[in-house]
LUMTI-564904 format. One line per field, with one value per residue: residue number from 1; residue in three letters; y, z, x of N, C-alpha, C, O, CB in turn. Coordinates in nm, 2 decimals, padded with zeros to 4 digits. Glycine has a CB too. Example, Ala and Ser with C-alpha at 12.3 -4.5 7.8 and 13.67 -1.06 7.14 Angstrom:
nr (1,2)
rest (ALA,SER)
nc2 (-00.57,-00.22)
nc3 (00.78,00.71)
nc1 (01.32,01.28)
cac2 (-00.45,-00.11)
cac3 (00.78,00.71)
cac1 (01.23,01.37)
cc2 (-00.33,00.00)
cc3 (00.78,00.79)
cc1 (01.32,01.29)
oc2 (-00.33,00.11)
oc3 (00.85,00.80)
oc1 (01.42,01.34)
cbc2 (-00.45,-00.06)
cbc3 (00.90,00.57)
cbc1 (01.13,01.41)
This chain:
nr (1,2,3,4,5,6,7,8,9,10,11,12,13,14,15,16,17,18,19,20,21,22,23,24,25,26,27,28,29,30,31,32,33,34,35,36,37,38,39,40,41,42,43,44,45,46,47,48,49,50,51,52,53,54,55,56,57,58,59,60,61,62,63,64,65,66,67,68,69,70,71,72,73,74,75,76,77,78,79,80,81,82,83,84,85,86,87,88,89,90,91,92,93,94,95,96,97,98,99,100,101,102,103,104,105,106,107,108,109,110,111,112,113,114,115,116,117,118,119,120,121,122,123,124,125,126,127,128,129,130,131,132,133,134,135,136,137,138,139,140,141,142,143,144,145,146,147,148,149,150,151,152,153,154,155,156,157,158,159,160,161,162,163,164,165,166,167,168,169,170,171,172,173,174,175,176,177,178,179,180,181)
rest (MET,ALA,LEU,ASN,ARG,SER,ARG,ARG,ARG,PHE,LEU,PHE,LEU,GLY,ILE,SER,ALA,SER,LEU,ALA,SER,ALA,LEU,GLY,VAL,VAL,ALA,ALA,TRP,PRO,ASP,SER,ALA,THR,LEU,ASP,ASP,ASP,ALA,HIS,SER,TYR,GLY,PHE,LEU,SER,PRO,GLN,ASP,ARG,ALA,ILE,LEU,ALA,ALA,LEU,ALA,PRO,ALA,MET,LEU,ALA,GLY,ALA,TRP,PRO,ASN,ASP,VAL,ALA,ARG,ALA,LYS,HIS,GLU,THR,LEU,THR,LEU,LEU,ARG,GLY,ILE,ASP,THR,ALA,LEU,MET,GLY,MET,PRO,PRO,ARG,VAL,ARG,ASP,ASP,MET,ARG,LYS,LEU,PHE,ALA,LEU,LEU,GLY,ARG,ASN,ALA,GLY,ARG,VAL,LEU,VAL,ALA,GLY,SER,LEU,VAL,GLY,TRP,ALA,GLN,VAL,SER,PRO,ALA,ARG,ALA,SER,ASP,MET,ILE,GLN,GLY,TRP,ARG,ASP,HIS,SER,LEU,ALA,LEU,MET,GLN,GLN,ALA,TYR,GLY,GLY,LEU,HIS,ASP,LEU,THR,MET,GLY,VAL,TRP,TYR,GLY,ASN,PRO,GLU,HIS,PHE,ALA,ASP,CYS,GLY,TYR,PRO,GLY,PRO,PRO,MET,LEU,LYS,PHE,ASN,SER)
nc2 (12.92,12.95,12.82,12.98,13.20,13.08,13.03,13.29,13.39,13.22,13.30,13.57,13.54,13.42,13.62,13.82,13.71,13.69,13.96,14.05,13.90,14.00,14.26,14.22,14.18,13.95,13.87,13.87,13.64,13.35,13.06,12.81,12.55,12.25,11.92,11.71,11.47,11.31,11.06,10.99,11.06,11.28,11.30,11.45,11.59,11.88,12.03,12.20,12.09,11.84,11.92,12.02,11.79,11.63,11.77,11.74,11.46,11.31,11.39,11.32,11.05,10.97,10.78,10.56,10.66,10.65,10.70,10.71,10.90,10.84,10.63,10.76,10.95,10.77,10.66,10.89,10.96,10.73,10.74,10.99,10.93,10.73,10.87,11.05,10.88,10.77,11.00,11.06,10.87,10.94,11.08,11.36,11.58,11.54,11.56,11.83,11.95,11.88,12.01,12.28,12.29,12.24,12.45,12.67,12.61,12.63,12.89,13.17,13.34,13.18,12.96,13.09,13.18,12.96,12.74,12.85,12.90,13.07,13.01,12.85,12.54,12.35,12.41,12.35,12.19,11.85,11.86,12.11,12.06,11.86,12.00,12.18,12.00,11.89,12.11,12.15,11.92,11.95,12.19,12.47,12.52,12.34,12.30,12.31,12.08,11.89,11.92,11.83,11.56,11.46,11.47,11.31,11.06,11.00,10.99,10.79,10.57,10.53,10.48,10.25,10.09,10.00,09.72,09.70,09.80,09.65,09.49,09.68,09.74,09.51,09.35,09.06,09.04,08.98,08.69,08.38,08.23,07.92,07.70,07.42,07.18)
nc3 (-12.31,-12.24,-12.00,-11.84,-11.82,-11.68,-11.44,-11.36,-11.33,-11.12,-10.92,-10.90,-10.80,-10.55,-10.43,-10.42,-10.26,-10.02,-09.97,-09.94,-09.72,-09.53,-09.51,-09.39,-09.53,-09.57,-09.32,-09.22,-09.29,-09.13,-09.04,-08.88,-08.89,-08.76,-08.66,-08.41,-08.25,-08.00,-07.95,-08.10,-08.17,-08.37,-08.61,-08.83,-08.96,-08.89,-08.68,-08.86,-09.11,-09.10,-09.10,-09.36,-09.52,-09.42,-09.53,-09.80,-09.84,-09.87,-10.13,-10.28,-10.26,-10.37,-10.41,-10.28,-10.03,-09.71,-09.64,-09.40,-09.10,-08.86,-08.94,-09.14,-08.98,-08.84,-09.06,-09.15,-08.94,-08.94,-09.20,-09.18,-08.99,-09.12,-09.34,-09.21,-09.10,-09.34,-09.45,-09.27,-09.33,-09.58,-09.81,-09.72,-09.91,-10.02,-09.80,-09.74,-09.96,-09.93,-09.69,-09.77,-09.94,-09.77,-09.60,-09.77,-09.84,-09.59,-09.51,-09.51,-09.74,-09.93,-09.95,-10.06,-10.31,-10.43,-10.39,-10.42,-10.23,-10.00,-09.76,-09.44,-09.41,-09.26,-09.33,-09.60,-09.85,-09.97,-10.24,-10.32,-10.26,-10.44,-10.68,-10.64,-10.64,-10.89,-11.04,-10.98,-11.09,-11.36,-11.41,-11.58,-11.49,-11.43,-11.18,-11.01,-11.10,-11.02,-10.74,-10.71,-10.80,-10.61,-10.37,-10.44,-10.50,-10.25,-10.08,-10.20,-10.19,-09.92,-09.84,-10.00,-09.92,-09.68,-09.51,-09.46,-09.68,-09.90,-10.04,-10.17,-10.40,-10.53,-10.45,-10.32,-10.11,-09.97,-10.09,-09.92,-09.77,-09.79,-09.60,-09.61,-09.37)
nc1 (22.90,22.63,22.63,22.79,22.62,22.40,22.53,22.59,22.34,22.24,22.43,22.36,22.09,22.15,22.30,22.11,21.92,22.07,22.11,21.85,21.77,21.95,21.86,21.63,21.39,21.25,21.19,20.94,20.82,20.75,20.93,20.90,20.94,20.99,21.09,21.03,21.23,21.31,21.41,21.62,21.96,22.08,22.34,22.40,22.18,22.00,21.74,21.60,21.68,21.56,21.29,21.27,21.32,21.11,20.89,20.94,20.95,20.70,20.62,20.84,20.83,20.59,20.31,20.42,20.42,20.26,19.91,19.78,19.79,19.93,20.10,20.24,20.38,20.55,20.70,20.82,21.00,21.16,21.26,21.41,21.60,21.74,21.84,22.00,22.19,22.29,22.41,22.60,22.79,22.88,23.12,23.33,23.30,23.05,22.88,22.94,22.82,22.55,22.50,22.53,22.31,22.09,22.13,22.07,21.80,21.69,21.69,21.47,21.47,21.61,21.44,21.22,21.33,21.45,21.28,21.03,20.84,20.64,20.55,20.64,20.83,20.69,20.43,20.41,20.23,20.19,20.12,20.22,20.49,20.55,20.53,20.75,20.97,20.95,21.00,21.26,21.38,21.34,21.46,21.63,21.89,22.17,22.27,22.04,21.91,22.10,22.08,21.82,21.86,22.04,21.89,21.68,21.80,21.92,21.69,21.54,21.72,21.75,21.48,21.40,21.60,21.53,21.42,21.15,21.03,21.09,20.90,20.74,20.86,20.87,21.09,21.21,21.38,21.72,21.89,21.88,22.15,22.29,22.48,22.68,22.74)
cac2 (13.05,12.94,12.77,13.10,13.28,13.02,13.05,13.43,13.40,13.16,13.38,13.68,13.50,13.40,13.75,13.89,13.64,13.73,14.10,14.06,13.85,14.10,14.38,14.19,14.19,13.82,13.83,13.86,13.50,13.26,12.93,12.75,12.40,12.15,11.79,11.67,11.33,11.29,10.92,10.96,11.16,11.31,11.34,11.55,11.67,11.97,12.03,12.26,12.00,11.74,11.98,12.03,11.66,11.59,11.83,11.69,11.31,11.26,11.42,11.24,10.91,10.97,10.64,10.47,10.72,10.61,10.80,10.71,11.00,10.77,10.55,10.86,11.00,10.67,10.65,11.01,10.95,10.62,10.80,11.09,10.86,10.66,10.97,11.10,10.77,10.76,11.12,11.05,10.78,11.00,11.15,11.50,11.67,11.52,11.62,11.97,11.99,11.87,12.11,12.40,12.29,12.25,12.59,12.75,12.59,12.66,13.03,13.21,13.39,13.07,12.88,13.16,13.19,12.82,12.65,12.93,12.89,13.18,12.96,12.77,12.40,12.28,12.44,12.31,12.08,11.76,11.90,12.21,12.00,11.79,12.11,12.22,11.91,11.87,12.23,12.13,11.82,12.00,12.33,12.49,12.52,12.21,12.29,12.27,11.94,11.81,11.92,11.73,11.43,11.42,11.45,11.20,10.93,10.98,10.95,10.66,10.47,10.50,10.42,10.12,10.01,09.96,09.59,09.71,09.85,09.57,09.45,09.80,09.74,09.37,09.28,08.96,09.04,08.91,08.54,08.31,08.15,07.79,07.65,07.28,07.15)
cac3 (-12.29,-12.17,-11.87,-11.77,-11.80,-11.58,-11.32,-11.32,-11.28,-10.99,-10.83,-10.88,-10.71,-10.42,-10.37,-10.40,-10.14,-09.90,-09.94,-09.89,-09.58,-09.45,-09.49,-09.32,-09.62,-09.56,-09.18,-09.18,-09.32,-09.03,-09.08,-08.75,-08.92,-08.70,-08.64,-08.28,-08.24,-07.89,-07.93,-08.18,-08.17,-08.51,-08.63,-08.95,-08.98,-08.79,-08.68,-08.98,-09.22,-09.09,-09.14,-09.51,-09.57,-09.39,-09.62,-09.94,-09.85,-09.93,-10.28,-10.34,-10.25,-10.41,-10.45,-10.18,-09.90,-09.65,-09.62,-09.26,-09.04,-08.76,-09.02,-09.21,-08.89,-08.82,-09.18,-09.16,-08.84,-08.99,-09.31,-09.14,-08.92,-09.22,-09.42,-09.12,-09.10,-09.47,-09.47,-09.18,-09.40,-09.71,-09.81,-09.67,-10.01,-10.04,-09.68,-09.75,-10.06,-09.87,-09.59,-09.84,-09.99,-09.65,-09.55,-09.86,-09.83,-09.45,-09.50,-09.58,-09.88,-10.01,-09.97,-10.16,-10.44,-10.48,-10.38,-10.46,-10.12,-09.91,-09.62,-09.38,-09.45,-09.19,-09.40,-09.74,-09.88,-10.06,-10.38,-10.35,-10.26,-10.57,-10.78,-10.62,-10.68,-11.04,-11.10,-10.97,-11.18,-11.50,-11.42,-11.68,-11.42,-11.40,-11.03,-10.95,-11.13,-10.93,-10.61,-10.71,-10.81,-10.48,-10.27,-10.49,-10.48,-10.11,-10.03,-10.26,-10.14,-09.78,-09.84,-10.05,-09.85,-09.55,-09.54,-09.46,-09.81,-10.01,-10.12,-10.24,-10.54,-10.57,-10.41,-10.21,-10.00,-10.01,-10.09,-09.80,-09.80,-09.73,-09.58,-09.58,-09.25)
cac1 (22.85,22.50,22.67,22.83,22.50,22.33,22.60,22.57,22.20,22.23,22.50,22.27,21.98,22.21,22.34,21.99,21.86,22.15,22.09,21.71,21.77,22.02,21.78,21.51,21.28,21.18,21.18,20.80,20.77,20.80,20.96,20.92,20.92,21.09,21.04,21.09,21.26,21.40,21.45,21.74,22.06,22.12,22.47,22.42,22.06,21.96,21.59,21.55,21.70,21.46,21.16,21.27,21.30,20.97,20.80,20.96,20.94,20.57,20.62,20.95,20.79,20.45,20.27,20.46,20.40,20.13,19.80,19.75,19.88,20.02,20.20,20.33,20.48,20.65,20.78,20.90,21.11,21.24,21.34,21.50,21.71,21.81,21.91,22.11,22.29,22.36,22.49,22.72,22.88,22.92,23.25,23.31,23.25,22.90,22.82,22.95,22.72,22.42,22.49,22.50,22.17,22.00,22.14,22.00,21.66,21.65,21.67,21.34,21.49,21.64,21.32,21.13,21.39,21.48,21.16,20.91,20.74,20.63,20.52,20.75,20.83,20.58,20.30,20.41,20.15,20.25,20.11,20.32,20.63,20.57,20.56,20.88,21.07,20.94,21.06,21.41,21.42,21.33,21.51,21.73,22.02,22.22,22.28,21.91,21.89,22.19,22.01,21.71,21.91,22.10,21.79,21.60,21.88,21.93,21.56,21.50,21.81,21.71,21.35,21.40,21.70,21.47,21.35,21.00,20.98,21.13,20.78,20.69,20.92,20.88,21.21,21.18,21.49,21.84,21.88,21.93,22.27,22.29,22.61,22.69,22.83)
cc2 (13.05,12.90,12.89,13.19,13.22,13.04,13.19,13.45,13.34,13.24,13.51,13.65,13.48,13.53,13.83,13.84,13.68,13.87,14.12,14.01,13.95,14.22,14.35,14.18,14.06,13.78,13.81,13.72,13.40,13.13,12.85,12.59,12.32,12.02,11.73,11.52,11.31,11.16,10.89,11.08,11.18,11.36,11.45,11.64,11.75,11.97,12.09,12.17,11.89,11.79,11.99,11.89,11.60,11.65,11.77,11.54,11.26,11.28,11.33,11.09,10.89,10.83,10.54,10.53,10.69,10.73,10.82,10.80,10.93,10.70,10.65,10.92,10.90,10.66,10.78,11.00,10.84,10.67,10.90,11.03,10.79,10.76,11.03,11.00,10.77,10.88,11.12,10.96,10.83,11.06,11.30,11.60,11.66,11.58,11.77,12.02,11.99,11.98,12.25,12.40,12.31,12.39,12.69,12.74,12.62,12.81,13.07,13.26,13.28,12.99,12.95,13.16,13.05,12.74,12.72,12.92,13.01,13.13,12.87,12.62,12.32,12.30,12.40,12.18,11.98,11.80,12.01,12.16,11.93,11.89,12.16,12.13,11.88,11.99,12.21,12.03,11.87,12.14,12.34,12.50,12.38,12.19,12.26,12.12,11.85,11.81,11.82,11.59,11.38,11.39,11.32,11.07,10.90,10.93,10.81,10.55,10.43,10.43,10.28,10.03,09.95,09.83,09.60,09.75,09.77,09.53,09.56,09.80,09.60,09.29,09.18,08.96,08.97,08.76,08.48,08.22,08.03,07.74,07.50,07.26,07.03)
cc3 (-12.21,-12.03,-11.78,-11.73,-11.69,-11.44,-11.27,-11.26,-11.14,-10.88,-10.80,-10.78,-10.57,-10.35,-10.34,-10.27,-10.01,-09.87,-09.88,-09.75,-09.49,-09.42,-09.42,-09.40,-09.59,-09.42,-09.14,-09.21,-09.23,-09.09,-08.96,-08.77,-08.85,-08.67,-08.51,-08.28,-08.13,-07.88,-08.02,-08.18,-08.31,-08.52,-08.74,-08.96,-08.86,-08.78,-08.81,-09.10,-09.22,-09.13,-09.30,-09.56,-09.54,-09.48,-09.76,-09.95,-09.91,-10.08,-10.35,-10.35,-10.28,-10.46,-10.35,-10.04,-09.84,-09.63,-09.48,-09.18,-08.94,-08.84,-09.09,-09.11,-08.86,-08.94,-09.19,-09.06,-08.89,-09.11,-09.27,-09.07,-09.02,-09.31,-09.34,-09.12,-09.23,-09.49,-09.39,-09.24,-09.53,-09.70,-09.77,-09.78,-10.03,-09.92,-09.69,-09.85,-10.00,-09.76,-09.65,-09.89,-09.88,-09.60,-09.64,-09.84,-09.69,-09.43,-09.57,-09.72,-09.97,-10.04,-10.07,-10.30,-10.50,-10.49,-10.42,-10.35,-10.03,-09.77,-09.57,-09.43,-09.38,-09.26,-09.55,-09.76,-09.97,-10.21,-10.42,-10.35,-10.39,-10.68,-10.77,-10.68,-10.83,-11.10,-11.09,-11.07,-11.32,-11.52,-11.52,-11.62,-11.38,-11.24,-10.96,-10.98,-11.05,-10.79,-10.60,-10.71,-10.68,-10.38,-10.31,-10.46,-10.33,-10.05,-10.08,-10.20,-10.00,-09.77,-09.88,-09.99,-09.72,-09.59,-09.54,-09.59,-09.93,-10.10,-10.20,-10.39,-10.59,-10.54,-10.30,-10.10,-10.05,-10.00,-09.96,-09.84,-09.72,-09.72,-09.55,-09.46,-09.27)
cc1 (22.72,22.53,22.71,22.71,22.41,22.40,22.59,22.44,22.18,22.31,22.42,22.16,22.03,22.24,22.21,21.92,21.93,22.12,21.95,21.70,21.84,21.94,21.65,21.38,21.19,21.15,21.03,20.74,20.82,20.83,21.00,20.91,21.03,21.02,21.11,21.11,21.36,21.46,21.58,21.83,22.11,22.26,22.49,22.30,22.02,21.80,21.54,21.57,21.59,21.32,21.16,21.25,21.16,20.87,20.81,20.94,20.81,20.57,20.73,20.91,20.64,20.42,20.31,20.44,20.26,20.03,19.76,19.85,19.98,20.13,20.29,20.43,20.59,20.75,20.87,21.02,21.21,21.33,21.44,21.62,21.80,21.90,22.02,22.22,22.37,22.45,22.61,22.83,22.93,23.06,23.23,23.26,23.10,22.83,22.83,22.84,22.58,22.40,22.46,22.35,22.07,22.01,22.06,21.85,21.60,21.63,21.54,21.37,21.53,21.52,21.23,21.19,21.41,21.36,21.03,20.80,20.75,20.60,20.64,20.73,20.72,20.44,20.30,20.33,20.22,20.24,20.21,20.46,20.65,20.60,20.70,20.99,21.07,21.01,21.22,21.46,21.43,21.39,21.62,21.87,22.06,22.24,22.15,21.88,21.98,22.13,21.90,21.76,21.97,21.99,21.71,21.68,21.89,21.80,21.52,21.59,21.78,21.58,21.35,21.51,21.65,21.39,21.20,20.94,21.02,21.01,20.72,20.74,20.94,21.01,21.18,21.28,21.61,21.82,21.93,22.04,22.26,22.44,22.60,22.79,22.91)
oc2 (13.13,12.94,12.90,13.25,13.29,13.06,13.21,13.52,13.40,13.26,13.55,13.73,13.52,13.55,13.89,13.91,13.71,13.91,14.20,14.07,13.97,14.28,14.44,14.18,14.07,13.67,13.75,13.68,13.37,13.08,12.82,12.52,12.33,12.02,11.70,11.44,11.30,11.14,10.79,11.20,11.09,11.45,11.52,11.76,11.71,11.91,12.05,12.16,11.85,11.72,11.96,11.88,11.53,11.58,11.76,11.49,11.18,11.20,11.28,11.02,10.80,10.77,10.43,10.45,10.69,10.84,10.92,10.79,10.97,10.71,10.63,10.95,10.94,10.65,10.77,11.03,10.86,10.65,10.89,11.07,10.79,10.73,11.05,11.04,10.75,10.87,11.17,10.97,10.76,11.11,11.35,11.69,11.76,11.65,11.84,12.13,12.08,12.03,12.32,12.51,12.39,12.45,12.78,12.83,12.65,12.85,13.02,13.22,13.28,12.94,12.89,13.13,13.04,12.67,12.66,12.94,13.03,13.20,12.82,12.58,12.23,12.22,12.42,12.08,12.02,11.77,12.01,12.20,11.93,11.86,12.18,12.17,11.85,11.97,12.26,12.05,11.83,12.20,12.25,12.48,12.31,12.08,12.18,12.05,11.74,11.70,11.75,11.50,11.26,11.29,11.24,10.97,10.78,10.83,10.73,10.44,10.32,10.34,10.19,09.91,09.87,09.83,09.52,09.73,09.80,09.53,09.53,09.84,09.58,09.19,09.23,08.90,08.90,08.71,08.54,08.14,08.02,07.73,07.46,07.32,06.99)
oc3 (-12.12,-11.94,-11.67,-11.62,-11.60,-11.34,-11.15,-11.17,-11.05,-10.77,-10.68,-10.69,-10.47,-10.23,-10.23,-10.19,-09.91,-09.75,-09.79,-09.66,-09.38,-09.31,-09.38,-09.34,-09.60,-09.39,-09.04,-09.17,-09.24,-09.19,-08.93,-08.68,-08.90,-08.66,-08.52,-08.32,-08.15,-07.80,-08.00,-08.18,-08.36,-08.44,-08.73,-08.97,-08.75,-08.87,-08.86,-09.19,-09.32,-09.19,-09.36,-09.65,-09.62,-09.52,-09.83,-10.06,-10.00,-10.16,-10.45,-10.45,-10.23,-10.54,-10.33,-09.94,-09.91,-09.61,-09.43,-09.20,-08.94,-08.80,-09.10,-09.15,-08.85,-08.92,-09.23,-09.10,-08.88,-09.11,-09.32,-09.09,-09.01,-09.34,-09.39,-09.13,-09.23,-09.54,-09.43,-09.21,-09.60,-09.59,-09.79,-09.75,-10.05,-09.94,-09.65,-09.83,-10.03,-09.75,-09.60,-09.88,-09.89,-09.56,-09.59,-09.83,-09.67,-09.33,-09.68,-09.81,-10.09,-10.16,-10.16,-10.39,-10.62,-10.59,-10.44,-10.39,-09.97,-09.67,-09.65,-09.47,-09.45,-09.25,-09.62,-09.70,-10.04,-10.28,-10.52,-10.43,-10.44,-10.76,-10.87,-10.75,-10.89,-11.21,-11.18,-11.13,-11.39,-11.62,-11.56,-11.69,-11.31,-11.19,-10.86,-10.90,-11.01,-10.72,-10.51,-10.64,-10.64,-10.31,-10.23,-10.41,-10.29,-09.97,-10.00,-10.17,-09.96,-09.69,-09.81,-10.02,-09.66,-09.67,-09.60,-09.62,-10.04,-10.22,-10.31,-10.48,-10.69,-10.60,-10.19,-09.99,-10.15,-09.92,-09.90,-09.93,-09.60,-09.82,-09.47,-09.46,-09.19)
oc1 (22.70,22.46,22.67,22.71,22.36,22.33,22.56,22.42,22.12,22.26,22.41,22.13,21.97,22.22,22.21,21.87,21.87,22.10,21.93,21.64,21.79,21.95,21.57,21.27,21.07,21.10,21.01,20.64,20.94,20.76,21.12,20.87,21.15,20.89,21.23,21.02,21.48,21.56,21.64,21.79,22.18,22.30,22.59,22.31,22.01,21.74,21.43,21.48,21.54,21.24,21.05,21.16,21.11,20.77,20.71,20.91,20.82,20.51,20.70,20.94,20.58,20.49,20.24,20.44,20.16,20.08,19.72,19.97,20.09,20.25,20.41,20.54,20.71,20.87,20.99,21.13,21.33,21.45,21.55,21.73,21.92,22.01,22.13,22.34,22.49,22.56,22.72,22.95,23.01,23.10,23.12,23.18,23.03,22.73,22.73,22.78,22.50,22.29,22.38,22.29,21.98,21.90,22.00,21.77,21.49,21.57,21.50,21.29,21.48,21.51,21.17,21.12,21.38,21.33,20.93,20.68,20.85,20.63,20.72,20.62,20.67,20.35,20.20,20.36,20.32,20.33,20.27,20.55,20.76,20.68,20.77,21.07,21.17,21.08,21.29,21.56,21.52,21.37,21.69,21.97,21.98,22.22,22.16,21.82,21.94,22.14,21.89,21.71,21.95,22.00,21.67,21.62,21.88,21.80,21.48,21.54,21.78,21.56,21.30,21.51,21.71,21.31,21.13,20.82,21.00,21.02,20.66,20.68,21.01,21.03,21.13,21.26,21.61,21.74,22.03,22.03,22.23,22.51,22.52,22.90,22.99)
cbc2 (13.12,12.84,12.67,13.18,13.29,12.87,13.02,13.52,13.34,13.02,13.42,13.74,13.38,13.31,13.83,13.88,13.49,13.71,14.18,13.99,13.71,14.14,14.44,14.28,14.20,13.71,13.94,13.96,13.47,13.25,12.92,12.80,12.38,12.21,11.69,11.71,11.27,11.33,10.82,10.94,11.13,11.41,11.23,11.47,11.57,12.12,12.10,12.39,11.93,11.69,12.12,12.08,11.56,11.62,11.98,11.72,11.26,11.32,11.57,11.25,10.85,11.07,10.61,10.44,10.87,10.55,10.77,10.57,11.09,10.68,10.46,10.97,11.04,10.53,10.64,11.14,10.91,10.50,10.86,11.19,10.76,10.58,11.09,11.13,10.63,10.76,11.25,11.00,10.65,11.09,11.15,11.56,11.64,11.37,11.57,12.01,11.91,11.73,12.13,12.42,12.15,12.15,12.63,12.72,12.44,12.61,13.11,13.33,13.50,12.99,12.86,13.31,13.26,12.76,12.59,12.88,12.76,13.28,12.87,12.78,12.34,12.32,12.59,12.29,12.12,11.62,11.95,12.32,11.91,11.72,12.23,12.24,11.78,11.87,12.35,12.09,11.70,12.00,12.36,12.63,12.62,12.18,12.43,12.36,11.91,11.88,12.07,11.75,11.42,11.53,11.57,11.21,10.95,11.11,11.06,10.66,10.52,10.63,10.50,10.12,10.09,10.07,09.49,09.82,09.99,09.44,09.39,09.93,09.82,09.37,09.39,08.82,08.99,08.96,08.48,08.22,08.23,07.68,07.73,07.20,07.14)
cbc3 (-12.43,-12.24,-11.87,-11.85,-11.93,-11.61,-11.34,-11.44,-11.38,-10.99,-10.88,-11.01,-10.76,-10.43,-10.47,-10.52,-10.15,-09.93,-10.07,-09.98,-09.58,-09.51,-09.63,-09.20,-09.76,-09.64,-09.10,-09.25,-09.47,-08.92,-09.19,-08.65,-09.07,-08.56,-08.76,-08.16,-08.38,-07.76,-07.97,-08.33,-08.07,-08.58,-08.66,-09.08,-09.02,-08.82,-08.56,-09.01,-09.21,-08.94,-09.08,-09.55,-09.51,-09.24,-09.62,-09.98,-09.72,-09.87,-10.30,-10.26,-10.11,-10.52,-10.59,-10.19,-09.91,-09.51,-09.70,-09.20,-08.96,-08.67,-09.13,-09.27,-08.75,-08.80,-09.30,-09.12,-08.71,-09.03,-09.41,-09.04,-08.82,-09.31,-09.46,-08.98,-09.06,-09.58,-09.44,-09.04,-09.41,-09.76,-09.95,-09.63,-10.15,-10.05,-09.55,-09.80,-10.19,-09.81,-09.51,-09.96,-10.06,-09.55,-09.54,-10.00,-09.85,-09.36,-09.56,-09.49,-09.87,-09.94,-09.84,-10.11,-10.43,-10.40,-10.24,-10.59,-10.05,-09.95,-09.63,-09.23,-09.42,-09.05,-09.38,-09.79,-09.95,-10.04,-10.41,-10.24,-10.14,-10.60,-10.77,-10.47,-10.60,-11.08,-11.02,-10.82,-11.17,-11.54,-11.28,-11.75,-11.30,-11.47,-10.98,-11.01,-11.28,-10.93,-10.57,-10.84,-10.92,-10.43,-10.26,-10.64,-10.54,-10.04,-10.07,-10.41,-10.15,-09.69,-09.93,-10.20,-09.82,-09.50,-09.44,-09.35,-09.83,-09.96,-10.02,-10.18,-10.54,-10.72,-10.37,-10.27,-09.87,-09.92,-10.21,-09.73,-09.77,-09.80,-09.46,-09.70,-09.13)
cbc1 (22.82,22.41,22.78,22.93,22.41,22.32,22.75,22.60,22.10,22.30,22.64,22.22,21.92,22.33,22.43,21.90,21.86,22.29,22.10,21.61,21.84,22.16,21.75,21.49,21.32,21.24,21.24,20.72,20.81,20.70,21.08,20.82,20.92,21.15,21.05,21.01,21.31,21.32,21.34,21.69,22.18,22.02,22.56,22.43,21.94,22.00,21.54,21.63,21.84,21.45,21.15,21.41,21.41,20.94,20.82,21.10,20.96,20.45,20.65,21.08,20.82,20.42,20.32,20.61,20.41,20.16,19.68,19.76,19.79,19.95,20.13,20.24,20.40,20.58,20.69,20.82,21.05,21.16,21.24,21.43,21.65,21.72,21.81,22.05,22.23,22.25,22.41,22.68,22.82,22.81,23.31,23.45,23.32,22.87,22.90,23.09,22.73,22.40,22.63,22.60,22.15,22.03,22.29,22.04,21.63,21.75,21.79,21.28,21.60,21.75,21.24,21.12,21.52,21.59,21.15,20.86,20.75,20.53,20.39,20.74,20.97,20.57,20.27,20.56,20.02,20.19,19.96,20.31,20.64,20.44,20.46,20.91,21.06,20.79,21.02,21.45,21.32,21.19,21.57,21.70,22.02,22.35,22.33,21.80,21.93,22.33,21.97,21.62,22.02,22.19,21.69,21.58,22.02,21.98,21.46,21.51,21.95,21.71,21.25,21.40,21.82,21.37,21.40,20.96,21.02,21.20,20.68,20.72,21.06,20.86,21.32,21.18,21.43,21.95,21.94,21.81,22.40,22.20,22.68,22.74,22.75)
C-alpha cells in the first residue's frame, strides 16, 4: 500500500514537472551548464549529462576530490570519460535507466523537483550537491534511493578503478604475475 502511494506521488511530481515545463513556468531559470571536452568523443554522455556529473562528483567523492582547481578540472574530465566508457559497456536496460535519470535532472523542472535546486548545474556548490545526494540516499521513495545508488556505484567504480587513485583506498594495485621460462 505504501509502495503504491510512493509511486503515485512520484508520478504526480513527474506530471506536475512536465506541466510546469510545458507552460513555461520554469523557463526563467537558466541551466546553461555544460562542460567542454573537445579532446574526447563521448558515446553516451551529452554536454548536459556531463554538467550534472561534474556538479555532483565533488560531493560524491568528498574527501578524495582535489582542492586544486587545475587538478579538479583534470579529474573531472578523466572521471567523465571513464563514466562514458563504463555506460557504453552497460546493458541496454541500465543505459535506458541512466538516460531517463539524466533527462529528468537535465530539465529545469526536474532539477527543481528532484534535486531541489533553482540554479543551473554549473552554479551548484559542492555543499548543495552534497545535500542533494544525501537527500536521494535517505529519501522515502525507493526510486530516489536507486538513483543515488546507481550514480554512487558508477562514480566510485570509475574513480577507484583508475590506477591513479589506487593509493587513495590503500590498494597497492594488481599483483605482478611471474612466469617461469
